[in-house]
C-alpha positions as MATLAB code, in Angstrom:
seq = 'MMLARVADSLYWIGRYVERAEHHSRLCDVMLTAALDQNLAAVSVARRAISAFVDAEDSLGREVSFAAAHTLVLDRGNRGSVVASLSRARENARQVRDQITTETWERLNLLYLRVISASAERAFARGPATFLQSIIADLHLFKGAVDATMSHGQGWRFLLLGVYLERAQLIARLLTVCFGDQSAKTPLEDHMTQVSVLRMACALEPYLRVYTAEIHTRNLLEFLLFDEEFPHSVRFSIKRMEDHLTTLAQPGAADRSRPERLAARLSGRLEFADMDETLGPGALLSTVAQECSAIHDAVYETFISYPLEQRLPA';
ca = [
     100.886  131.997  101.210;
     102.046  131.435   97.416;
      99.378  131.011   94.831;
      97.655  127.744   94.385;
      98.398  127.624   90.465;
     102.141  128.636   91.300;
     102.643  125.845   93.461;
     101.104  123.504   91.711;
     103.182  123.804   88.688;
     106.788  123.975   90.835;
     105.907  120.927   92.741;
     104.889  119.223   88.902;
     108.563  120.357   87.694;
     109.816  118.591   90.783;
     107.945  115.308   89.876;
     108.477  115.172   86.260;
     112.483  116.091   86.144;
     112.568  113.354   88.687;
     110.537  111.045   86.374;
     112.633  111.972   83.675;
     116.148  110.844   85.181;
     114.737  107.507   86.782;
     113.467  106.705   83.417;
     116.955  107.247   81.874;
     118.957  105.219   83.863;
     116.643  102.317   84.114;
     117.198  102.527   80.330;
     120.638  103.135   80.334;
     121.241   99.759   82.630;
     119.053   97.837   80.519;
     120.979   98.145   77.481;
     124.108   98.342   79.137;
     123.403   94.314   80.188;
     121.877   93.496   76.732;
     124.968   94.503   75.236;
     127.096   92.513   78.152;
     124.885   89.543   77.215;
     123.589   89.367   81.192;
     120.210   87.900   80.463;
     119.115   87.608   84.572;
     120.287   91.678   84.541;
     118.034   92.550   81.517;
     115.292   90.389   82.673;
     115.302   92.714   86.000;
     115.465   96.086   84.372;
     112.800   94.743   81.723;
     110.786   93.552   84.980;
     111.701   97.631   86.158;
     110.565   99.333   83.009;
     107.866   96.937   82.630;
     105.729   99.131   84.859;
     105.953  102.364   82.275;
     105.842  100.780   78.817;
     104.391   97.395   77.360;
     106.940   94.913   75.565;
     106.942   91.363   75.199;
     108.536   89.136   77.359;
     111.950   88.592   74.990;
     115.780   89.233   76.471;
     116.955   90.026   72.837;
     118.677   93.721   72.380;
     116.361   94.086   69.761;
     113.399   94.435   71.805;
     115.553   95.654   74.682;
     116.050   98.737   72.621;
     112.936   99.354   70.762;
     111.440   99.471   74.653;
     114.270  101.696   75.920;
     113.384  103.882   72.695;
     109.479  104.006   73.881;
     110.310  104.772   77.116;
     112.884  107.847   76.108;
     111.349  109.192   72.975;
     107.773  108.102   72.537;
     105.529  111.138   72.871;
     102.418  109.270   72.770;
     103.727  107.318   76.219;
     102.839  109.615   78.958;
     105.667  108.209   80.958;
     108.293  108.831   78.533;
     111.519  110.755   79.419;
     110.356  113.441   76.143;
     107.143  113.607   77.437;
     108.146  114.074   81.523;
     110.576  116.909   80.128;
     107.776  118.655   78.160;
     105.249  118.527   80.716;
     108.468  120.312   83.175;
     109.097  122.404   80.554;
     105.557  123.818   80.070;
     104.927  124.550   83.773;
     108.372  126.005   84.286;
     106.962  128.609   81.359;
     103.631  129.024   83.309;
     105.955  130.289   86.358;
     108.696  131.935   84.893;
     108.806  134.704   86.944;
     109.663  132.536   89.820;
     112.330  130.510   88.470;
     115.610  132.152   87.907;
     117.140  132.145   84.227;
     119.650  129.640   84.574;
     117.010  127.004   85.759;
     115.098  128.154   83.013;
     117.688  127.974   80.467;
     118.361  124.590   81.164;
     115.449  122.717   81.416;
     114.894  124.623   77.717;
     117.580  123.350   76.096;
     117.309  120.139   77.382;
     114.003  119.982   76.152;
     114.973  121.365   72.811;
     117.518  118.941   72.269;
     115.133  115.359   72.529;
     112.157  117.322   70.647;
     114.791  117.633   67.919;
     115.222  115.761   64.503;
     118.506  114.878   65.354;
     117.483  113.388   69.118;
     116.259  110.281   67.213;
     119.847  109.767   64.957;
     121.821  110.265   68.263;
     120.066  107.459   70.457;
     120.266  104.966   67.616;
     124.081  105.842   66.881;
     124.809  105.907   71.027;
     121.793  105.154   73.659;
     123.878  104.956   76.312;
     126.127  108.392   75.344;
     122.688  110.010   74.626;
     121.101  108.659   78.424;
     124.005  109.691   80.156;
     123.812  113.191   78.623;
     120.153  113.413   79.523;
     120.804  112.915   83.253;
     123.823  114.741   83.422;
     121.644  117.676   81.928;
     119.267  117.057   84.730;
     121.745  117.181   87.566;
     122.829  120.130   86.263;
     119.079  121.414   86.146;
     118.870  120.501   89.811;
     122.186  121.916   90.812;
     121.079  125.291   89.361;
     117.697  124.891   91.233;
     119.419  124.850   94.302;
     122.311  127.081   93.654;
     120.490  130.047   92.251;
     116.512  130.250   93.437;
     115.951  131.725   96.660;
     115.123  128.915   99.301;
     111.816  129.784   99.767;
     108.252  128.469   99.526;
     108.670  127.726   95.493;
     112.183  126.064   96.074;
     110.654  124.170   98.554;
     107.230  122.895   96.648;
     109.525  122.086   93.593;
     112.051  119.765   95.570;
     108.898  118.561   97.728;
     108.003  116.995   93.980;
     111.150  115.725   93.669;
     111.409  113.750   96.642;
     108.238  112.618   96.445;
     108.526  111.282   93.000;
     111.864  109.849   94.125;
     110.548  107.796   97.192;
     107.532  106.184   94.427;
     109.801  105.359   92.227;
     112.517  103.356   94.456;
     109.470  102.042   96.544;
     108.441  100.506   92.928;
     111.582   99.432   91.774;
     112.179   97.415   95.041;
     108.860   96.116   94.795;
     109.278   94.808   90.945;
     112.743   93.394   92.054;
     112.305   91.813   95.136;
     108.699   92.173   96.063;
     107.366   88.695   93.944;
     108.744   85.883   95.634;
     107.877   83.856   92.814;
     109.974   85.341   89.890;
     111.584   83.253   87.672;
     114.990   85.507   87.511;
     116.867   84.738   90.897;
     118.080   88.269   92.373;
     121.439   86.474   94.214;
     123.605   86.833   90.825;
     126.571   89.692   91.442;
     125.923   91.743   88.209;
     122.091   91.525   88.650;
     122.355   93.155   92.254;
     124.678   95.674   90.367;
     122.050   96.760   87.355;
     119.309   97.215   90.590;
     121.785   99.189   92.566;
     122.967  101.214   89.203;
     119.306  101.683   88.411;
     119.036  103.113   91.783;
     122.432  105.555   91.454;
     123.313  103.753   94.541;
     126.092  101.445   93.607;
     129.145  103.270   94.659;
     127.565  104.953   97.899;
     126.303  101.307   98.543;
     130.088   99.992   98.031;
     131.387  102.307  100.345;
     129.526  101.451  103.056;
     129.021   97.978  102.535;
     132.311   97.017  100.474;
     132.240   94.796   97.174;
     130.271   92.191   98.829;
     126.438   92.210   97.811;
     123.946   90.590   99.566;
     119.975   91.275   98.779;
     118.993   92.137  102.564;
     122.117   94.882  102.566;
     120.789   96.204   99.285;
     117.161   96.424  100.319;
     118.510   98.194  104.002;
     120.428  100.600  101.511;
     117.740  101.850   99.517;
     114.889  101.739  102.117;
     116.869  102.979  105.428;
     120.021  104.677  104.588;
     119.611  108.572  106.408;
     122.630  109.873  104.384;
     122.131  108.519  100.838;
     119.965  111.076   98.737;
     118.022  108.110   96.777;
     117.061  106.324   99.740;
     113.481  106.067  100.453;
     113.703  107.072  104.771;
     115.977  110.115  103.200;
     113.206  111.236  100.693;
     110.566  111.143  103.124;
     112.585  112.868  105.892;
     113.393  115.503  103.520;
     109.789  115.989  102.490;
     108.700  116.031  105.951;
     111.217  118.984  106.762;
     110.036  121.136  103.365;
     106.166  120.110  104.591;
     106.877  121.165  108.099;
     108.362  125.142  106.617;
     105.341  125.196  104.437;
     102.650  124.685  107.182;
     101.085  127.415  108.339;
     101.093  127.778  112.361;
      97.895  126.819  113.758;
      95.961  126.120  110.302;
      94.964  122.369  111.653;
      94.123  121.782  107.938;
      97.746  122.648  106.738;
      99.447  120.546  108.649;
      97.547  117.172  107.311;
     100.290  116.595  105.053;
     103.065  117.181  107.315;
     101.877  115.004  109.763;
     101.418  111.979  107.151;
     105.112  112.534  106.219;
     105.816  112.694  109.476;
     104.501  109.336  110.426;
     105.650  107.177  107.202;
     109.512  108.829  108.338;
     108.867  107.508  111.986;
     107.699  104.033  110.536;
     111.110  103.866  108.116;
     113.365  104.591  110.877;
     111.916  102.134  113.264;
     110.639   99.471  110.891;
     112.094   95.973  110.833;
     113.666   94.660  107.619;
     111.471   91.353  107.959;
     108.692   93.921  107.004;
     110.361   94.460  103.428;
     108.823   91.875  101.619;
     105.170   89.889  100.982;
     101.766   91.218  100.766;
     101.165   94.441  102.555;
     104.661   94.599  103.907;
     106.498   98.074  104.274;
     107.026   98.625  100.352;
     103.453   98.362   99.944;
     102.946  100.816  102.865;
     105.456  103.491  101.726;
     103.817  103.372   98.022;
     100.481  104.065   99.342;
     101.486  106.359  102.164;
     102.946  108.189   99.323;
      99.715  108.621   97.133;
      98.299  109.631  100.674;
     100.454  112.529  100.975;
      99.994  113.538   97.161;
      96.459  114.205   97.742;
      97.003  115.822  101.098;
      99.087  118.123   99.597;
      96.747  118.888   96.577;
      93.778  119.363   99.629;
      95.886  121.186  101.438;
      97.742  123.669   99.008;
      96.366  123.413   95.756;
      92.956  122.316   95.101;
      90.724  124.839   97.829;
      87.442  124.232   98.861;
      85.021  126.412   96.371;
      83.863  128.610   99.908;
      87.382  129.589  100.303;
      87.662  130.169   96.277;
      85.199  132.547   96.175;
      84.089  135.911   97.560;
      81.249  135.998  100.311;
];
């Protein structure tokens, strides 16, 4: 079995790079909506970002720019892109012998770029270009992970982190955008719905399934239940289940707990009713709670061994 500290570092690399990509996309969508003067879309994007940065309830471009800057380049904000990349890079440095040169170089170069003195100037000069380049580099990093790392335990722990973080972030996005029925901003506006799809990297895949007519029910159904789209909650949970099934040791009951939790949630998503997705105690809340439980079980099973198991008798 892989050392607990190595599994921990690889797992958090996956989580941090996925978080950095998601937050970069949220900011890109918000700033684009602000430039287009689509106040409804800006409001939705700001609500999505509000979970990660405090900002005034204003739709002005300057305030949107400041909120995006905080979520991207503020090192004091634990959820910022630069903080996430810094932590991902530090975890990668600790397990340098477990990852390939291609994955290390891609992550290290991106980290050095976002902490450089020129990063502030590049963001101010063209935030959309800056954010899109970060997203593209993170896609290249994930491609290097898949193409150059052996598909063994280390690769599985890293992807387990990616998919757990993705499921939580998409569920949180949907909760913020659709879970509050008293929200003042209507989400039936076409451009607002387009913005939500873009925040989930889902616009073109959605249009190929449902055509250009966007309905809230179809949008929710796609981002929650589509079994082929990589950013849907169901797809992410199923990949988590697959990785945990392989990582579990046969005959070790304690090591099957995260696998059972992931399988239970996967089954719930497979047979869920769309009417369960909104309102108090609904499926979106369940997904968030179950993902937290899976995270805790992963730690209990693979990383935080009981003291009596770590010390010699």
